[in-house]
N, C-alpha and C positions, 0 to 999 in steps of 0.2 A: 505493499499500500504505500501510496503518495502523501506526504504531510503538505498539506494546503493551508493558506494563512489568509485573514483579513488585512489587507494592507490599506492603513488609514491614507497614506499618500496617494494611492490611485482609486481608492473607493472600490477596489475589485477584491475578488478572493483569487489567491495565485497560488501556484505550485510554488513551494519553497526549494531555493536554490540558492545555497551558500556559495561564496567566491572560490573557496577552497572545498571540493568533495570530501574533505576528511574534518574539517574545523569549522566551527561557527563563534564569530566576533559578535558578542551579545553585550549591550550596555544597558543599564537600568538607572533610571533617573531616581537618585535616593532621595533621603529625607533632608531638610533644613534643621539643624539641631537646636531648636529653640524652645521644643515641648516634647512631653512624653508621646511616643506612638499610640495611635489607636486603632480599632479594628479595620477601620479604610486602608491605613497604610497595610496594614498586616494583609489585607486582600490583593494588593500590589505585590508584596513580597511572596506571597505562597504562589501567585500566579506566576510570576518569574521564576520561582523556584520550580513548580511542576514542568513549565516550557525547558529548563536546563536539564532538569531530571529526564525527561523525554528525549530531548535531542541526544543525550549521552546513552540513553538506553537504545537509541538507533545508530549508535556507533559513531558518533561526532566526538571529537575532542572540543569542549565548550570553554572557551576565553571569557569568562563572566567578569564583568568591571561594574560597580556599584557604586556611586560617590556617597560622600558626605557633604553637606553645604553648611561649613561651619565659618562663613562670613556673610553675615544678614544682620540687617537692622533689628529684626525680631531678637537676635540673640543678644545684641547690644541692650534692649530693652530689659533683659533677665538681669542683666549684670548688677552686681550689688546684693541681690539676694542671698543671705548667708547658706542658704541650703545648696545654692547653685554654683558660685562662684564670684570673684571680685569683678572680674573683667569678661571680655568676649571669648576669649580663648579657653577660661576656666569653664564658663557656661558649657561651651561647645565640648569640652571634653567629656563633661559630666554627662550630657545626654548621649554623646557617641559610645560611652561605656555602656550605658543603659540599653541603649539599641542593640550592642552587639550582644549583649547577654540575652534581650530577648529574641533576637534571632535565632540564636543557639537553642533556647527554649522550646521555640517553635518547628525545631528539627530543620532549618533552613541549610542547604548546601553552602559552603563558603564561596564567597566570590574570588576570583584570582587575585585581585587587589579592591581596596576601598579608598580610593584617592578623596582627599580632602583640599577643598580650595584654598586655604592659607599655605598648603605646602605647594601648591602650582601657580602661584602670583607669577614668576619669570616666564614660564610658557603662556600663561594668558597675555603678559605686555607684550611678548614677541607676536602673537597672533593679532593684538590691536594694531601693533606697529604696521604689520604686513597689511591690514585692512586699510589703513591711513595711506601707506605706500602706494598701493594698488588704485586708489581712488574710491573706496567702497564708504570710507569713514572721514570724519573731520573733527578736529577739536574746536572746543569752541570752551573759554573761560576756565581750563583748565580740564574740562570735562572732554570726553571724546563718543561720539554719537556714530550709527550705522545709518546711512544714507539709503531709506528703503525704495528709493525710486530709481536705486543705481542698480539693483539686482532684480533683472527680468523675471524671475519664477517667483517673485515675494507673493505670498498667499495661498500658493498651491495646495499646502497641506491642510489649511482651515478653508480652502473654496471662497475667500476672499479677494476683493479688487483694492488695490492700495488705496483707490479714491474714495472708498468706503471705510476704511479703519479709521476709528477715533483716535486720539491722542494717547502715546504710550509714555508711562512714566510719570513721575510726580508734575503736578501742575506748575512748579516754579521753574521746571526745566523748559518749558514751552518757549520763552524769550530766546533760548539759546539754540534752538533746534532748526532747521532749515524745514522741515516738514513734519507736522504734528505726530506721525505715527513712527518717526526716526525713534531709535532706542538707544540706550546708554551702553556702552561699553567699558567706558573707564569714567568713574565720578571723582571729581575733585573735593580733595579734603575728606573729613570725616562724616559720620551720620549726624544730619541736623536733629538738634532738639525737639522740635516736632514731630519728628519721625520717632524718637524715642517716645516721647509722651503718647504718641498714636498705639504704639504696639505694647506700652506697658500695662501692666495687669493692676488691677484697684488694689490688690493687697500687697503689691510690692512696696518693701520698706523706703523710705523717703530719702531723698538726696541731700547731703550735707554740702557736698561741693559742685552741684549741678549735675546733669545727667551725662554718662559717657558718650563717648563719640565714636569708639571702638578702634581697630587696627587701621593701621594707614601704612603704604607703601610708596616709594620712589617709582617714578615713571619717566619718560621723557615728557608728559607735560605736565609734570607737578606730583607733590605728594596727593595720593588717593586710595579709592578702593575699586574692586573690578566691579563690574555689571553684572547682574545675576545671571544673563543667557549666557554671555562668551565663556561663563566659569564649565558647562558640561563640554561644549566644544573642546576647549582646552585639554581638559581632563581625559575626554573619550580619545581624542587622536594622538594624546601622550601614550596612551597605554594600549590601544586596539588599531592605531593607524588613520588613514585620511577617510576610510569608507567601511562603515559598520556592515555586518549583516542584518542585525537585529537592532532596532531600538525601541526601549517597552518604556512606558510610563502611565500616568494616570490618564483619563480623559480630559481632565481639567487643565493640563499642560498643552494641549495640542496649540491654543493661542494662548498668548504670545509665545510662551518658552519655547516650544518644538519648532514654530515657525521662524522665530528668530535664530535657533542653532542651526537651520538649514541653511538661512540665507548667508549668516556670517563664516560657516564652515566652507560651504561651497564657494562665495565668493574669494575666500582665501586659499584655496588650493586647486580649485577648477574640476574637482570629483566630487562625484555624487556622495554625498554624507551617509546615509544609509538606506539599503536597499528595502528594508521591510520595517514599518513602525506599525508598532502594536499597541494599542491603547486600552487600558482596564478600566472598564466601566466603574463608577462611582458607587461606593455602598449607602444605600436609601436607608433612614430610619425616621419613621412618623412623617412622610411625605417630603424630606430635604435631605442632602447629602450629609453623611457624619463627616463633621468639620471640628476643627479645633477651636476656630473662629466662631463657630456657632454653639458651641458650648455643648453638644448633644452627642458627644462621645463618650464610648466605652475604652478605656485604656487597653493596652496589650497586655501589660503586667497584670491588672485586675481581672482580665479574662481568663488569663493562664491560670491565676490563683484560684478563679470560681469553678471554671469547666476543664481545665487540662489541653494541652496540645493537640491532642488525637480530635477532641470535640469541635477545637476551632478549626483544624485543618480540614475536617470531614464538613464542617459548615462552609467554610470558604470554598472548597473542592465542589460543592453541590450545585453550583451555579457556574457555568462557564463564563472566563474573564471578560467576554465580549457581550454578554448579556448584564442587565440591572442586576444586582442582588441587593435584597432587603433584610436588615436586621430586626427582629423583634424577639421577644420571648418565646412567641411560636416557632420561627423559623429555625432559633437557636434549640429548642426541645426537640424539634424534627431530627436536627443534626446528631444530638446526643443520642436519641434512640437509634438512628442509623447505624453511628458508631458502635454503639452496644451490640446490635447484631451482627455486625460485621467482626468485632472481636470475638463474640459468643461463636460464631461460624468458624473463625479460625481455630479457636480452641478446642472446638469440637472435632474439627478435621485433624489437628496434630493428634488429639486424645484416640481418636478411632484409629488412624494411620499407625500409631503406637501399639495399639492393643491386642491382645491374643486374636481376636476375632479378624483381623486384618489379614487377609490370606493370599497367597502369590497367584493361586490357580483359579480365584473367584474374578469375575468378569462382569461388569454393569456397564453395557452399552450406552445406557443414557448419561450416567455420571461422566464417563469418558468424552461422549459428546459434548456434554454442558461445560466440562473445562476447556477442551478447545473452543466452543463458542464463546466464552467466556474472555477467553484472551484475543479471538479475533476481533469481540464487539469492543474491548477495551482499547485494541490498537486503532480500530476504525474512529472510536470517539477521539482519540488523543491526536489523530492524523486529520480529523476535520477541524481544524482551528482550535487543538489543544482544548476540545471538549471535555473537559473533567466530569461533567454530570454524566455524560453517556459512559464514561469510563467507570465512573460511580457505580451506575446501575448495573454494569456486568458484573462487578464483584459483589453487589448484592445478590443477583441471579446465580451466581456461584454458590454463595452461601444457601440458597433456597435448595440448590439441587444436592448438595452434601447434607443437608439436612434431611431430606428427602431418603437418601441412601441409608443414611444411619438408622432412621426411622423403621425404614419397612424392611430391613433385613437383619438377620443374625450374624452373616458373616460378610466381611466387607472385601471392598475391592481394593486391595494394597497399593497397587499400581497408579489408581487412579486417584486415590486419596494422596498419594506422594505427589503426584503433578498437581493436585490442588492446592497442597502446602506451597510448593514452589510458585505457583501463580499468585496466592496472596502475597508470599514475600517479596518476588520479582517486581509486581505491579502495584500490589497495595503499599508496601513499605518503599520500594526501590524508585516507583515514579510518583505515587501521591504522597510520598513522604509520611505514612502513619507509621506508627510503632506498635505492633502485635507483640504482645508478651503470654507465652504459652507455659510459664512458668507454674508448676502444680501449687495448687493453694496452701499444702501444708508448707511449703518451701517460701511461698510468699510470708506466711504468717510468721514463720521464722525470723524471717529477715526483717521484719516490722518489729518485732521482739528485741532484735539486736540493736538496732536504731534507738527504740524508746529506752534501753539501756544506756545507751551511749550518751544520749541526750540526759538522763537524769544524772547522770556522772558529771556531765559538763556543765550542768546547773548547780550541782555541789561546789564545782570549781569557781563559778562565777560567785556565790553566795561567801565562798570564802576569800574572795578579793584575788583570787588565781585568773586574771583575765587573758592573760597570754597564752595560759595552758588551754583554757576553754576556747579562744580562737584556733588555736591549733586542732583541736577535736572537730569543730566546725568544718575545716578546712580539709582535714583527712574524711570526715563524710560526705563532702561535696565532689572529693576526688573519686569518690567511689558512686557517684551518681545520685547523691541524697541532697536534694536542695533544701536546706533549713530556712525558716522565716521565724524570726523572734516577733512575738505578738504582745497585747498586754494580758493576755490571757495563758502566757507561756510559750515554748517553743512550737512549732508546726513543721511537718517536712512533705516532702513530695519526691518519690522515687522516680 
């Protein structure tokens, strides 16, 4: 079967053909490190992760790059909060660490690199200089703007005409620009106080010495900061070259961010920037998108603590990335039930396969056909523009087939059950990123008892003031895969 994808750039469903038949260059627009991640961000993460996993399953070497935007006025607005950090870089580091921990907790495959804007300013300056030298950008009062009228294809991604595009950027930039739609590549000076106040949260501690202005860097046009759009172009081209195979991002980034990425990148190189643009539809809740700015979000950390990674991944994979997804108590409950059925199905399959009743010479043609069909339908779904809903349905059908086989027979088809176990692990774990655990109940109970014992010893060490030893015990548990959380009611843990 051949993978087909929906390319936002062309508006067409296309056969996927990477530049190198053995390698895929995948760039994912990452997060601005100014707030905790929420389920809308996790939807993008999991969608990109499953794409990565399926491409690897199909034999490609995937070079996955996903950035952190650690230079932004929203980050500056968080500076001074004692829980986050004194300045822009400290706040960014705080959230980068949190995001990485949540990515691992969600069982995301690691990207090849996680570039940060602050580490790529020289590349950004060089790219801006090229655009100025080639006549696509101009300096104005120490800032540099991209001239949208100089790039013939501007507006192709978002299907807009330059004449119809409204002003981009801050209103006070208008007098500096030749065209209202021109966008900033380099901004003179630091972050203006009014921008800090605009993004500052109401419970932020007051400023004794005035609002911070953020980091600045030297450039040919004076001290300043990079514009938002130029950052991804510089980072992606630094690590993946001038032309990407796949560029993934949220639907809300089509314009202006991705439109501007295309214009500035292709103007600078003369090459196509990305061959396939895949946009993840936004997560809706109560009739509007889940968003930090709207305050209608559930953080990834809270969601992981409440229901765990398997339920979240099941929920997020139950809707194809190119379709609208809705978060509610009902849709989450459906995902939890779906995961429990899959988990029980896997455990039933493993237990039956390892039981005395599993026989080499017993054959169930129906079960064997069901395993083969599940694989075929799973692959058909994934090759249909990474349709994880169809893939998930294939695993649910496999579960039903295994249950029928075990319920209807005294002796089992060992070969079919073994193949079913492999299908769960190869497709459910390897592609959808779920984590099945067929540990016998007795062993799981014993493991829990051991963890409780270690935690009780840790509490006694803390009560005695031996905090260093208590921290060592916590670190040793975490090294074994036990995540410890200290609460007002005492420590809890998750395996």
